[in-house]
N, C-alpha and C positions, 0 to 999 in steps of 0.2 A: 366163765360165763355159763349158766344154765341153758342149754338148747332143747327147746320143747316144740320146735316146729312140727306140723304135719303136712304131708302131701296127699292130695287126693290120688287114690289108686288110679283111677282112670287117666291120669296123666304122668304115671311115672316113667312112661318110655321116653319123656324129654327129660332134659338135664334137671335134677332134682336136689334141692338142698333142705327138702321139708323137715326131716328127722333132725338134722343138725343145723337147722336155720337159726341165726342168731336174730336177737331183737334188733333189727337194722339200724346202723348209724352210718353216716348222718341221716338224721330223719328227714323224710321228705313228705310234704303236704299238699293236698289237692282238695278243692271244694267242687261239687257237682250239682246238676240240677235237672229236672225232668218236665217236659211238657205234656200235661195228660188233658185229654178232652173231657171236661165236666161242665155241668150247668152253670152258668154265671151265678155269683153270689152278690147282693148288693153290698158295697163297701168292701169287697174282698181286696187284697193287695194287688196292684198292678204288677206286670213282669219288671218293671224297673226298680221296684222296691227290693227285690230279692238279690242275690248275691251273683256275680258274673265274672268269671276269671279267664284272661287270656292265658295267663301263665299259671303253672301249678303251684300250690301251696306246698311249701318244702319244710314246715314246721307244724306241729301238732296244733298249736294254739290260732293258726289261721285256717284250719279245716273247717269245711262246712258242716253245721251241728244239725243233728235229728234227734229226736228224742219223744217219749210218751209219758215223762213223769217218772217211771220206773227203768226203762232201758234208755240208754243215750248211745249215740255213734257219732264219730267225726271221719269224715271222708276228705282224704288227701293224698297226695303223691302224683306222680307223673306217669303212672302205668307201668313202671319197671322198678318197683311194684306200684299198683294203686293200693292204698292203705283205707282200711275201715277200723278205727279205733273203739273199742267196745266198752260199755260202763253199764252199772246197775247201780242204783242209787242206795240200795241197803247193802251193799259190799263194803263192810267195816271190819276193821281190827279194833275190837273191844276189850283189850286188855286193861285192867284196872291200874291207876297211876298209885304205885306203892306208898309214896310220900304223903299221900292224902288220907290215909288211913293209919296215921301216928299220932301218939299223944300231943306232940306240938303243933298239929293241924288244928287250929281252933281260932276263932274271932278274938278272943280274950289274949292269946298268945300274939297274934297279928298286932293288936293295939298296942301290947307292951313293947313290941320289937320297935314299932313306929316311933313310940315315945323315947325309946332308948337309942334311936337312930342305927339300927342293927341292919342295915341295907344288905349286906352280904347274906347274914342269915335269911332275909326275905326273898333275896333272889335264889337261893339255895333251895328253900322249901316250895316256893310258889312258881319261880319263873323257869329254873333249870329243867323240872320235870316235861315242858313243853318240847324240849329238845329229844325226848325219847322216841324211838321208832313209832311206838304206839301208845295210845290208841290213834288210829288215822283212817281215814278213808282211803280205799284201794282200788284200783282199776281191774278189769277184766280180762283184758288181753286185746289181739289184733288180728284182723283178717287181712292177707295180703294178696292181690291177685296181679300175676304177672302176664300182661297182655302183648309183648313184642309189637308194640305200636307206639307212636309218638303222640304225646298230647297235644290237643288242639284247642279246647275251651271246655269250661264246667260252670253250671249254675245250679243255684238253689231256688226253685220255684216256692215262694211262701204260702201261696194259696193252696197247694196240694202237699206240701212239706215233702217234697221229693227232689233228691240231688241227681242231676244228669251230667256225667262226663263224656265227651267225644273226642276219639281218637283216630289216628290214620287208618284206612284201610276200612272205613264204614263201622268201626267197633263204636258201640255206644254202651255205657254202663249206667243203670237207674238204680238207686238206693233209695230204701225209706224204712224208718221204724214204723210198724203198724200202730196206728193212732191209740189203740185201746188194749191190744194183746202184746205179750211178752215175747215178741220175736222182731227181727228184722229180715228184710227181703233184697236180694241184690240180683239183676237181671243183665247179663252180658247179650248182646246182639251182633250179629255179624261175624262172630267168631267163637272159639271156647277158650278159656284161659291156657296159657302156656304153662302155668304153674300155679296152685292154689295152696296157701300155707295158713294154719290156725296157729298163733303163737300166744302161748300163756305168758303172763308178766313175769319177770326174772326174781321172783322172790327168794330163790335159793342160789342165785348166781354170785358171782365174784362181787365183794365190797369194794367199791372204789373211793367212797367217802361216808366216813363214819357219821353215825347220827349226831345231831348237834352242831355239825360244823356250819350250817347256814340256818338262821331263825326264820327264812321264809320257807325254804323247803328242807326238811330235816335229814335229807340224805338219801342213799340208794334204797329201793325197794328191798333189795337184799340184806338190809339190816333187820328185816322183820324175821328173817331166819325161819322161812317156813320150809317144810319138805317140798322136794320136787314134785310136780304134778303127776298124776297117773294119766298116761295116755292111752286113749281108746280109738279104735276105728273099725269101719266095716264097709261093706259095699255101699258106695255113695254118701258115707259120712265119716265125719272124724269128730274128737272131742277130747276134753279133758277135764279131770276132777281134780280140784285144788283143795287141800286142807290148808285153814287158816289158823288164827289163835284160837285156843281153847277147842271146842267142839264144833266150831263154826266151819261149814264146807260149801263151796260152790262149784259149779260146772258149768261149761260153756261146749255147745255143740254147734257144729256146721254141718248141714245137709244139702246135697245138690243133686240135679238130674239135668239131663239134655232139655233143651227147651226151643222149638221152633227155629232150628239151626244155629241156635245160641247155647247158652248155659243158664240155669236158675239156681241161686243159692239161698238159704234160710239159715239164720242163727238164731239161737235162744241160750238165755242165763238162767239157771235156777239155782237156789240155795237150800240149805238144810233147814231153815227156818220154816220151809213149805213143804218139805219132803224129806223123808229118809233116804232116798235115793235120788239125789239132784240130777245125775246124769240120765237116768231113764225118763225123768220129768222133761228135761230139755230135749230129749230125743222124741219124745211123744209130741211135744209143740211143734217141733220142726217137722215131723212128718204130717201132721194135720194140715199145717200150712202149706207145705209143698204139694199136698194133694189137692188142695184147693185151687191152688195155681196163682199165676201173676194178676191176670186180669180182674178176677173176681175179688183177689185179697185188696187189690189197689183201689178198687171200686169202694169196699168197704171203708178203707182207709180215708180215702178223700172226701166221703161223706161226712165223717166226724169233722174234719177240717173245715169244710163248708159251712156245718152248723156254728162252728168256733167263729169262723170269721163273720158270720151274720150277727154276731154278739155285739159288736162296736165297730165304728170306723170314722175316719177323719180326713178331711181335705183341707190343707193349709198352703198358703203361696209360697213358702220355703221349702223346696224340694229336698233339702238336706234332712231338715227335722221331720218332715213328714215321712221320709224313708226309714229314718232312724226310729220313728214311732212304730212302724210297721215291723221293723226287724225286731225290736224289743217285745212287742206283742206275740210274735211268732215265737221267739225264745221263751216267754212266759208260758204259752201252750205246750210247748215241748218239756218244760222243765216243772210244771205245777200243775198237779190234779188232786182231786179231793181224796183219793184212795191211794196216794203214793207218800213215800217220805218227802219232807219239805225241802225247800233249796236251800243246799249248802253253800259255801263260797263259790264253788263251781258247777253246782247242779249236777246233771247227769253227764258231764263232760270232764271227768278226772284226768289229769295229766298224762299224757303218754310219752314219756320221756326217761323211763327207768328210775324216775325218782318219786319219793312220797310228795302227794301234791303240794303247791303252796299253801302255807299255814295248815298243813294236814288236811286241807279240804273240809274243814269241820264247820260247825255253827258258831258264828260270832254274833252275839246277842248284843252289841255295844253299838250297832249301826247296820250291820250287814244283812242280817235277816229281815230286819223291821224294814229296810229301804227296799228290799227285794219284793216286798209285798204291798208297796205304796200304790202301784198302778191297778190293782185288782180291784179297788172299789169304786172309783169313779169310772174307770175303764170297764166296768161292767163284767168282771171275770171272778166273780164270789166263789164259784167252784174250785179254783185256784187256791184262793186264801183259804177255803174250807180246809184244806188239805194241812195248813200251817197251824191253825187252831186246834185241830182235831190231834195233832202231834203232841202240840204243848200240853193239853188236856190228857191224854194217854199217858204222857211221861210225867205228869204232875206228881204221883206219888215219889218218883226218884228224886224229884228237885225238893219236894217236903222232907224227904230223908236227909238230903245234903244240908237243907236249911238248918234241922235240928243237930245234925252231927256238927257242923261248922260253926253256926251262930249260937246253938243251944237256945234258940228261941222259938216261940210258936208262929203260925202262919206260913207264908209262901215266899221264897225268893228262888232265883234260879241261877245256874253258873252261867257265867258270861260267854265262855267257850266250853262248847259241849260236844259230846259225841252223839251218835244215834239214838242213845238211850237217855240223853240228858244228864249224863255224868261229866262232873267238872274234870277238865283235862289241863287246865293250868295256863301259864302265860304271865304277862304284866299283871302283878296282884292287885294293883290299884283298881284294875276294871274287871278282871276275872271274877274277883270277889266283891264287887261292886253291891251295895245294900239296895240298889233301885233298879236292877235289870228287870226283874219280873214286872215292875211297873211300866216299862216301856213295852212289854210284850203284853201286858194289859190293854194297851192303846188298841192292839189288833183285835182283841175280844169285843171292844167298844165299837170300832168301826163296822165289825161284822154284823153287830146287832143294829147300829144306826142305818146302814146301808141296806140290810135285809129285813128289818122290823119283825123277825123271827122271835116271838115271845118265849117259845120254849128254850131257844137258845140263850136268850136273856135269862131266863129262870134257872135253867140248869148249867148253864157254861159261864157266862159273861159275868152274870153278878158273883157267883160263888168264886171265880178267879180274883175279881178285883176286891171282894171283902176279904178273902185270905190273904192277898198282898197288903191290904190295908192293916189286918192284924199283925202282919210282921212289921210294917212302918211305924205302928203305933208302939210295938215292943222295942223295937232298935234305935228308935229316937230318944234322946234324953233332954230334959229340961235344963235350961241354963239359969243363972241368978235372975234373969229379966223375965223367967216363966216361959220363955218360948223355946220351942224345941230346935235340937239341932242333931246332926250325924257326928258320932265320935270319930269316924274315919270317912272324909268326904273327898271326892275326886271329880274331875271333869274329862272324860275321855276327848282326846289323849294327850291333854294339857301337861308339859314336862314330862312327857314320855314315861320312862320307868325309873325316876329318879325319886329320892326321898320326898322331895317337895311336890311331887304330885298329889301327896296328900296335903289338903289345905286345911288351915288352923280354923277357918269358918266353913259353913256349909256352902256348897257351890250352887251356882245357879241350875247346873244341869240336875243335880240330885234334888234340889228345892221345887223345880219345876215338875218333875215327875212325882214327889211327894204330894205336891199341892193338887195336881192333877187328878192323881189317883184316889186321894181322899174326897175332893169334890165330886168326881165321877161316880165313886161308890155311893155316895149320899143321893146323888141323882138317880141312880139305878135301884136304890131302896125305894124312894119316892114311887118310882114307875111301878114297883111291885108292891105297893102298898104297905111297907114296912116303916112306918115313921120312926119308930124308936130307934131302929138301926141307923136310920138317915140322921137322926138328931146325935149319935153317937159320933159319926165320922165328921160332921160338921163341928162337933166341939173339939175333936183333935185338929182339924184344919184351923179353928180359931188360934190355936195355940202354935201355929206354924207361921215363921217369919214371912215377910214380903220378898220378892225377889231383889237382889242386889243391883241398884243402879248408880251410875256416876252422878254425883250431886251438881256436875255442872251442866253437862250436855244430856243427861238422862239415858245415856247408852246403856245396854245391859252389860254387867261386868261378869268375869269369870266366877269371882266370888267377892265377898265385900272388901274393898280397897285394893281389889286385883283386877285391873283391866285386862283384855286380851294383850298379851305381850308382844304378839307379832303375827305374821302369817301362818295360819295353821289349817289342816285338812279337815278337821273335824269341827263343825259348828255346835259344838255340845253345849256352849253357853245360851244359845239361841233357841234351845227346844222350846221355852214357852211361846215363841212366835209361830214357829213350825217344827214339828208336826202337830204340837199339842193345842196350840190355838188360845192360850191363856191370855195372851196380849194380841189384840184383833183390830185390824184397820178400821173395821166397822163399830169399834166402841168409841171413836171420836178423838179430839185432838190429844188427849194425854197419851193414848195408845199409839197414835200415829206418830207422835214425835218420838218415842222410844223405838219404834220399829226403823223410822228414818235415821235416827243418830246410830243405831246398831248396824244397819248395813252400810252406812256411811264409814264407820270404823272398820268393817270387812274391806271395804274398797281402799282405804288408806293404807291399809297393812299389805294388800295386794295378794297375788295368788302363787308367790314364789314356792310356797310350801303346801300348796294343795294337790290332790290326786284327782283322778276324773270324778268321782262320786261327789266332790267338793262343787264342781260345776253344776252336776245334776241337781244338787240339794239347793244351790243358789237360784236356780230357775223357780223352783217352788216359793222360796223366800221372796223373790222378786214378784212373783205372781200374786203373793199376798199382799203386797204394797201397790198392786195395779201397774208395775213397771214392766210393760210387755216388751219394751226394747232390750231391757237388762235381761230378762228371761231369754229371750230370743238369742242373744249373744252368747249367754252362758250355754245353751243346748248346742249352739253351733260350734262352739270351742270343744265341747264334749265330743261330739260327734267326728270332727276333723282332726283332733289332737289326742285323744285318749282311747281311741278305739283302733283295733287292728282292723284288717280289711274284711274280715269275716264279721265285723261288728263287736267283738268281745271287748269288754272294757279291760284295759291293760295297766291301769293306775297310774303309769307315769307318762309325761308328755312326750310323744313321739315325734315331734317336731323340732325345728331349731327357731321356733318363734318365741320362746321365753314365757311360755304360759306358766311353766313348773320347773323348779329345779330337780323335781323327781324324773329320772329317765327310764327307770326300770320297767319290766313289762309282767309282772305276775297277773295272770288273768283271774279277776273275780266278777260276779254278775250284778252287785248291788248297785254299782252306777249305772248299769244299762237300765235296770227297772226303773230306778229313780228319774232317768231321763224321760222315760214314758209318762211318769206321773208328773213331771214338770210341764210337759205339754198340755196334758189334761187340766192342771191346775190352771193354765192360761184360757182355757177354753169353759170350763165349769166349775163353780165353787159352790158349796153348800153347807161348810162347816159351822157357819154362824146360825145355822136355822132359816137361812134364805137362800134360795136358788139364785144363782148369778151366772148368766150365760155371756161368754166372751168378756169376762171380767178384766183381763190382762192381755189382750191383743196389741200388738204394734199398731200405730196408725197407718202404716203401709201394708197391712193385711185387709184390704179391702173386701176380699172374698175369700170365706173360710166356712166351714161347716163341720159339724159333728153329727154322728147318728148312733142312738142307743147308749149313750153315757148314762151313768147312774148317779143320783143325788141322794143324801140323807133322806130318811123317810121312805126309801124304797120307791122312789119315783125314777123311772126310766125317761131320759130327755134326749130329744133331738133339737137342733136350731141350725139355722143358716144366717149367714151376713152376706149380702151382696153391695158391692159399690158403698162400702162402709156403714150400711144400715142391715140392722136386723130385720129378716123378711118374715120369718115364723118361728115359733118355739111350740114343740110338741111334747106333752107329758103324759106318760102312762103310769097309772097307780098300781103298783103289786100288792099294795096294802092300803086299806081305808085310812085316810088321814087328810089333815089340813096342810095344803100346799101354800107357801109363801114364795112369790117370785119378784125379784126385783124387775120393775117395768123395763123392758128392754127396747120399747118404741119412744121413750121419752114423752113429747107431746103430740106424737103422731097418732092418728086415729088407728084402732086396731078392731077385729071382728073376732069372735070365739065360736068354735065349732065343738061340739061334744058336750056343751054345758051350757044352760042359761046364763047371758051375759049379766044378768041381774043378779046371778049368785056369786059374781066376782065383784068383792068390794076392794076399796083402795085404802091404805093406810101410808101415808106420806109417799115415799117412791116404790111401795111394794104393792103387788095384786094378790090378793088372798082369797082362796076357794078351796071347798073341800070335795074330794074325790073318794069313790069307793073303789074297792079292788076290782082291777080290770077295766076300770074306766080311762078313756084317753080323752084329753082337751088339747086342741089346737088353737092356738093364738097367731093370727096373721095380720101383718101389717096392711092397712088399706092405701091403694094409691092416693096420691095427693089430688 
């Protein structure tokens, strides 16, 4: 095993194992929290929304999470030691996959092998490379503080994003990752540490498990076979410089000084992508932060989180679901920023267990990245989603080059499993090389446009992305004898797993829904930009695309023609047309309602035996679209209580013995977390059909419920309250000028209007329609009987 621990020189008089400290096992995990005096923020999380531990976390995936989109930290352990696992979201091994640069790597060859049933060749070329050690996300290391005291309790305060752990002898540790700067800070009061150790990941250590032995986690970090880190230290600091694959390098520095009878430490991580000397850069960052001191730095940090929490809030009578929403909204703020890499499977919390992270910690675009950003829109966190679409746009040339190299076709598609640069990294070939991945990603460009109404974004980003995807879909689809288009190779994630019959003889509803949505929406955006010729082109291609496959008897959505959902399955890929795409809508009337009801009844009939946590999160949004608040509430409660670890991390498998799922494993991924937040938001506010609806899917038992500053399509910011089962007010602020259509939430009751002449509010059936200019606010208030 590579031994890279370092000890603070100030504490070498104590028993030290710093230089020879191993990457401690068994792992011990803890979570912490801090109470900081701050000015109150409307809608800020309450103390009970946070994490509170009476026993220490002893495994990394139960740690208390901190982050700022770029840096992440996990705080865990019992003080002997207390551990802070370190991460940075752009730490990647980006070695190419050699199999994907061979002559046989092509769409034409894939089609031939599928026709010939050559499943072994398909696995060899497309799937087996995923077992290579790299490319992969990599961790940054760990800080360990030995405190010579017993653990008492720990908490994470969501309002301030600070973890505090208390130990015997009056020792208190406070930890936070600065909200906007690339460093973290830890303060110990009541004592100084017995020992402080900075550990590099064991990239060059002993290999105990060869790569490829486990498809979830590809083996030891040591299989990456990096050189041992270079250790550096001086008066009051220590650090290491690590060489990765190719010319990539990163450095971690820990700096400390005495502080009011205690101890103050600062860490930072820098990379060769930003400096030719990452170690010096990290040292400068630490020196500046430690000079500023704890109090002033914490004040800066908490001001950012105050502003963040002022963005939106909820109050619902189910304390489990309300708390989960605040936990997910906190993690979204810690993981998603406009100027940092987007959310991977684990975001800024890469596994700290000597292993390559689950599923390599990569970008999965067959569900995971998409679900992770669902709450950004109605939850009024567009700045977080902006980082996702910016990254997609910045890596578009890489995706276009892959589209040409593999498909030999014009336009744009995107690899389904991708590294930081959007390069294909392989896996189950039916999905990693799907023809419709870029269309699902296009949905986020569209949502960003609809929720922001940013016309520059529409012109320069949303429309070009959708247009280029439509160009590819036009080229990759082929006309059959009936004149209708189909895909030569069509799948439905992850139906039939990695077998040959995961390719269907007819186009699947998953692919068809994405193709139809992308073509229809490209035409819509062309009209918005006054490009009628382009709009006609895409509607002509759409007219050649078949309708979705329905069961001829009960009208439920099928997986593909003549292929109903065969049994319980974790991925609702065949229901994309209902949610998130909204091609089939409850508001469209009896035909669509019958399809939705039959499709959800089919899900319920098959049961949840092979669902994972994200299935329940997704079901909440599906149920909300059908106005079934009770089913949505039940799904979110099951997710929160059975599929989350005690720090709220979604662990995929059922951690109870209540029979919710046959999956019992616990690889941590984030998409289920964020989809759960979106599910509650879908219960409280919907606008996807062009009409704003408040409380469209709340259970009858939710008599008192409210939300503040949610966002609707059209760039309308909406607040609303329901008391004793009746909507008392709705407030709408327009960020862009436009016509607002609101389903009348008051029924036959009288209401008053503030901020707008009531004569300018017209009625169309059950909707209220009025025009607002940018910056204008209107408030509609139920009048007393």
